[in-house]
N, C-alpha and C positions, 0 to 999 in steps of 0.2 A: 323586553323579554326577561323574566326572572332567571337568575343564575341557578344552575343545578350544582350545588356545593359538592355533593358526593362525586359526581362525574368529573368536575373540574379538578378536585383534589387528587382523584385517582390518576388522571392524565398528567397533572403536575408532578406527582411522585414518580410516575413512569418515566418522564423526561429526566428525572434526577437519578434513575437507575434502580428504583425500588419497585418490586413486584408486590403490590399490596392489595388486600381486600379491606373494605370499609363498611362498618355498621353505622347507620345513621340513627341518632336519638334526638327527639325534639325536647328542648328544655324550656323553662319559663322565660329565660333571657336569651334564647338563641337556639343554636343547633350544636350538638356534640357529634363529632365524627371520630369513631373509635377505629384506629388503624391496626391491622394485623399484617405483619411482614416478617421475613426471615431475619433481617438485620436490624432489629428494634433498637439496639444500643447506638448504632450509627445514626439512625433517624432521630433519636432523642437528643443525642449530643451531650456534652459536658454540662451538668446541672440543668438539662432541659433546654439549653440555648438554641440548638439546631431546630428542635420542635417549635420553640417560640418564634423563631425567625420564619420558618415555613408557614406557621399559622398566620403571621402578619402578612406575608405575601399572598397567601390564599384569600384572606379577607380583602386585601386591596384589589385583587383580580375580580372577586365577586362583586365588590362595591362598584367597580367600573362598569360592570354589566347591568347591575340593578341596585340603585342607591337605596332601595327600601328592603333589601335582603337582611335577614337576621344575622347577627354576629355568629361566626363559626369558631368553635373551640375544637382543637385537635388533641387527641389522646392516643397513646400507643401502649397497648397492653395494660391499661390501668395506671400508667406512670403518673399522669396528671392528678388523678384522684388521690393517689397515695401521697404525692408531694403536697397537694392541697391540705389533706388531713394533718400532715406534719407541720405545715406552715400555720394553720389555725391553732394547733396545739402550742407552738412556740409563742404565738400572739397572746393566747390566753394565759400562759405562764408568765409572760412579761407584764401583762395587765395585773396579775396577782401580785407581782413584785411592786408595781406602782401603788396598788392599794395598801399593801403591807407596810412599805417603807416611806411612801410619799415622794419618792425620787423620780426623776425623769429616766426612762429606759430607752436606749436606742437599739433598734434592730438593724441587722446587717443591710448593706445596700442591695436593692432588688429592682427588678424590672417592673414596668407599669402593671402588668397582669398580676404579679404576686402582691404588689402593694394594694391593688384593689381587693384582693382576697382578705388581707389583713384589715383594711379599713372597714370592709363589710362585716367581718367577724366581730369587730368591736363597736360597730356603729350604734347599737342599742344599749351599750354599757353606760349606766348613769354616772359612773365614778371616774372613767378614763376617757381622754380624748387623744386622737391620733393626728399627726401632721407629717407630711412628706417634706424632706429637706434635701437640698442639693448636696452631692458628694463631689468634692474637687477631683478633677482628673478622670471622671467617668460620666457616662450618660445615665447611670442608675441613680436612684435616690434612696435615702434611708428613711425609716419611719421613727419618729419620736413619739413615745407614749408618755403622757403626763396626767397628773390628777386634774379632774374638772373642778372648777371653783364655783 
């Protein structure tokens, strides 16, 4: 039986104490659930960490019910899209430094979701390549940008 991502997420958030309404948007690579609630800051958490963890758990629950379900991205009041735009901007600025100076540039440690955004933003750049590298003492990885040879 296919999982209903919107209903599952609403119920999950209700159990966490959030009275939320959700708008569902179909994307090329999955489903975007835009959450509207009173306490958006608490749901987003510091640097989006709470939202990222809830998104991970929701996807695990959905995958348990239906292994063919599309990946679900959670957003709260446009937070994710604004953060994505800022991250892509930082990646493009770092790529420009690599092109200009020929040096390796390291971006700050980030979670897998954010790293994927950076890798995808620079995937088609013919002059710069990206690599994720382990960061000691954390589960996050940093991204190195270097000139392509």
